[in-house]
N, C-alpha and C positions, 0 to 999 in steps of 0.2 A: 566655811562651806569646807565639807570636804574634798579628796581632787576628783572626786564622780561628779561633785556640782560645779565645780570650777569649767572641768572640759567640756561641759555641756552651753556653758555660757562662750564659750571661745571658739570651741573647735569644729569640725565638718570631718568626719569620719571616711577612709575611703572603703568602696564596696558596701556603704551602709543606708540602709533609707533611714534616716534620722528622725521620723516623726513614728516609726511605729519599734525602732530597733530597743533592745536591752539597754540601758545605762553602761557603760564601758567597764570594765576593771581595773582598777591603778593597778598596775605593777612597780613596785619600786627598788628589785632586787633582783639577779639572775645567778645560779652557780649550777654548773653540768647540766643537765637534762630537765633543770628545775627554774621555774619563774616561782617568784613573792608578791603576794597582793600585800597593801598597805597596813592590814592586819595580820600581815606574817604566815597564812596561808598559802603551801606550797601547790604546785599546779606542775604536772609532767607536761612539757611542752612537745606533744606531740606529731604536731608540724614545722618543727626546726622553726618557729618564728616568721611564716609563710616562706621556708624550704629555704630560709638564708645560714644559717647556723648548725654548723657541721661538727666542732669541736667541744662544743658548749659555752654555756653565757659567762660574759667575766672571765674568759680565758684567762690565768694572769700572765701567760708567757705574750701572748697578742698585746693586753693592755702596756706590759713593759717596752716593747717595741713602739707603739703609739705613742706611749711615753717620751719616748728616747727622742725619736723623730720630732714631736712637738720641741723640743727644745733647740732641735740644731735650723731647721728649714719647716714653716707651714706650707707654704705655696709659692708657686712662682709661675708666672708666665711661660707655660707650653709651647707658646708658636717663636722660634727664635733662640729657646733657652732648653735646655733639659737639666736632668737630677741624678745621682746615682739611685734612688729607689726606683725609679722610673726603668730606666738600664736591664739593672740588674733584677726586678719581675719579670721584664719582655725576654732578657736570657735564660730563665730558669724556667721561664713558660713553658717555652717553645722548645726547649732540650725534651720534654717530656711530653709533647702532641705531637700528631701526626708530624712526618715530612713532608708535608704539603703546604703546613704552617710554616711562615719563614718571615712574617714581618706582622707588628702588633698596633693596633691603633684604639688610642686609650680615649673612652667617653665615661658616661656615670652612672651609668643602670643598666638593666637587661632592654628595655624597651629601647632606648639608643643607640645599646649596642645590634640591636637588626636593625634601625634607622641607616647607620651607619655601612652595613653589610649591603643592602637594597640599592645602596646612593652609588655604592663601590662597582656592583653590578651595572647600574644602569650606565652610569658612567663611562665602563671600560670598553662598553661597545660605541658610545658618543663620541668617546674620543680615538676612535680607529676608523671612526665617518660610517658604521653600519650601528645605527641605532634597533633594537628592536623595541617593542610594546609589551607585551605581557610576560607574567610572572606564575610560575607553578607555586601550589601549594597544597597539602593535605586537607580532606576536609573536615572537620573538628579541628581544627588549628588554635592554637593561639602563643601568640608572639609579642602583642603587649598592647599598650594603651595610647601610645602615639600616633598617627593617624599612619604611616608608612608601617606600621607594626599592624595597627588595626587592619589597615587593608590585606595584610597577606593570615590573616586569621578570620574564622568561623564566621559567617551573618548572623550574628545573634542576639540575644536581647544588651548583649556589653556594648553592641556595632551597631543597635538600630537608628540610634537620633542621626547616626554621622553615614548611612550607610548611601547617600548620595554623594558623598563627598571625599569617597574611597578611591582606588584607582584600580582599573580590570585584573582581575587575578582568575586564572583556570583552575579550579579545585577539584582534585582526584580524591579516590578510595585510598584507605592503606591498602598497601600490595599485600597481596594471599597466594599461594598456590594456583587460587581457581581464577584471578586477575590480572594476575602478572603479564598474561602475555596481549592481552587487551591493552593495558595501560600503557606497553610500550609502544604499541601500536599508535595509541592516542597523541603519544608525545611527537613520535616522526611525523605524524600530519600537519603538528604545529611549531616542530624545532623553530623554524626558520623565524618565525614570530617571538620568540621566548630567550628571557633575557638570564633565567637561573631558576631552580628548582630549590625550596628551603624548605625545611622540615625538624619536627624534633624527633632526634633517632629512637629511636624505638620503645619510647613512650612519651602520649603526649596527657600532658598534665592535668591544662584547667579543661578538660574535656571529659575527666572523671580518670586519670589513669590509665588511661586505653593503652594497651599495648601491642606490638606485632614483631616478627621472626625477623632478626638481622638479615638471614638470606635474602629476601626478596626485597628488603631495602639494597643489600650491594645489588640485585639484580639492577633492580632503577636505577640508580647512582650507574652504572656502566649503562646502562643506554641513554644515558643524558651523556655522560661523559662522549659516547660515539655520536651524539646527534649535536656536538658543541653546546653544550648546556651547562651554564656553573651551578655549583653547587652549593649550598650553605646549610651547616650544620645549627642547629639554634640548640646549644647546649647552657644556657643558661640554667633550666633545672638540674639536668643530668646531670651535667659536668661537676668531678671533683668525687666521684666514687659514689654517687645514688644508683648506679646500675650494675655495682660488683666491680667493675675495673675502674680505672681512672678518670675515663671518659666514656661515653655511648659508642664517640667512634671508633676505642679500641677492641668493639666486637665486630668491626666491619672488614672487608676485603678491602671495599673500595674507599678513597678519603676524599673527605669535600676541597672547594678551592679558597672555603672560607668557615672561620666558625664565630661562633657569639658564646661569650661568657660575663655570669655576673653570678646574684646569689651567692652561694658555696667558695667565690673569690677571695672575698678577705675574711671568711670564718662567720660571719655574718653580724661582723661590727659596723663596718660604715660601707657607703656607697662607693661602685667603681663597674665600669664596666669597660670591659676590651672585646675587639674582631681582631681576629688575625685573618690573613691571607695569606696566597701563596706569591713569589714571586712577577709570575704570571699576570699578577691582576696588577698589583703594588707598579710593575714597569710599562703598561698603560697610560700613568698619570706620571710621568716623566716625559718632558717638552719642554723646549725653548718658549713656548707657547705655556706662558700663565694663563689662559683660558682652560687649560685642560688638568690645573690645578681640584684638589680634593676640596672645594670647600664647606666644610665642615667643623666644629670645633666646638668647645663648651669652656666655660671660664674655669671651671673648676680641673680641665681636662689633665690626666695624669698628677693629680693631687697627693703630693709624697706619704702624708699622715695617712692615707687610703691605701698608697701602696707600699708603705710600711707593714702595714695591717695585715695586707693581701703576699706580702714576703715572710711574714710569722706564719701566716695559714697555711702556705704551702711547705714550709719547713715542718708544721706536724702533719700534714697531709703526706707529706713521704717517709716517715717515720714508719717504721714496721709494725708496730702496737697498732698504726692507726689500720692499714689493710688487713690485720687481725681482727675488728674492731668490726669492719666491715664483712668480713667473710661469717661471721660470730653472728651477727646481725641476720645474714641471708641465709643463713641457715636454721634459723630459729625462727623468720619469718614463712621458709619454705615446709620446716616440719607443722605451723600450723595452718598454712595453705592447703598442705597433704589434709592432715585431721578435719577442716572443715569442707572437701572441696564441694559434695555431695548434702550441705546440709539443705534441708526443703527452702529456709528463707533469703536463702542467699540466690541470686541467677547464677553468680560468677564471679570465682574469687582471684582475684591475678596477683603475681608477683614476677616483679625483676629486681633482681640485687636487694638495695636496701628498702625497698619500694614496694609496699603492703596495703591492696585496694581491695576492698570487699561494697558488691556491689546488690544491693537490697531488691529482693523480687519483687517489684512494685513498679509502678509508672515513672520512668526515668523525666527528674525535669529539674532544671536547678533549682525554681520554684518550691521545691515539693516540700510540702507541711511537714512531709518525715526529715528530712533536712531539719529543721529548726527543733523537730523534740530530742534527737539524736543529738545534734549539738549542748542540748543542755544536761540531755542524761549522761553525757561523757563529763562534763562541766559541775555536774552534780557530784563525781567520782575524784574530779581534781583532777581532768584532764584536759587538756587544751586541743582539741580537733578542730577542722573545719569542713563538713561534710560538704562533697559538688553534689548538690540533690540527693539521692539516694544511693551515693555511695557516698562511706567513709575510707579515708588513706591512711596509713603513718609514713611518715619521710620522719624520721628522730635524728637528733645530733648522735653523733660516732661515737662518744663516750656514755650511753645509754646503759643503765646495768642489765644483768639477767632478771635480777628479782623485777626491774621498772617495766622490763618486755612482760614477763607475766602478769601485770597490773594493767597492760593494756590486754593482753590475748583475755582474762579474765574478765574484764569489762563489755568486752564485744562478745565473748560466749551471755553473758548475762544481759544482753543490749537483745542478742539474737531468743532468749526466750520472752524478753517485756516485748520487741513488737513485730 
């Protein structure tokens, strides 16, 4: 049996209807922006393998640092103990985050980074004897698949089976010039109940790369601050250069109380989640009363190997060459977006930083038949995309070459002629 046949006998894949899905393609090697199957065919990874890979596959420097760490310390319990890679990563990450971020809490993926942030905010009020009951989130949000993360995500096919078990959340529209005053008034009417406001800054990823302006988010955040509502920025997808700056929050004047990270954190090498917070949040848990402890942890909290990968990725990220590549991709995407901004087959083309999304002028649905046809069309051109219904998007590693970008753009133009 080949790898695909063996896989189908034993594996259940994520976000996959196993009865009707095409057999999985076995990938045996990666290099740069390319992935290679078991027959040697190269595929251009235009979605960074679910948005995680920022420096390219099998990056030799990250591999070297992971290998070195494996020979020193593979893991140690993080309750009552610490280790150098966790300390160094926390120090170096806080140096480049907004000054409001002063403490680091480790977990293991994006959903759990969000869970931690929500629990911190809930218990922040509880520890002060002022419990609140509601959370504010944006319509069309996606924050993960664990129960807290699902609760603050849009109700959809993803959550339908679990809706009765999710806690109450107030969902509001994306802020814009027309609605910002009404949104602020709405917040004021319920501010005494609101624990926090959680948001994906500037870009809502799974919603179809929906984009909105920093100035209106700033205004909404400022009003939340005025009403004493805590702010959580979910930068799991937008962090580490995706919006053209180091972090999406770098586009904002207002700064969050908490931030969530994963995906690009380790350069796509292995799982790691981080929740950062202000000293104000942290100090609300300091007490002689052990009941005010944050009771959250994972067996692999602050895994030294994952921290070593993240340190290596962060070092690469801060090199001038990486920002030059980010700026190059931004400019190329902008030129392509301008060229196709009034294409009759596109409802809209959106671009923020290195994120480029094209929405076909058809019915919008995650289960759109167009999604499968587009997926197969690009796969036949050796390009890996994961359309969100009638929306295709590029979220590439920063090492992608101009020639490879041209390959993507030409493929889109072919698709526009075909569909």
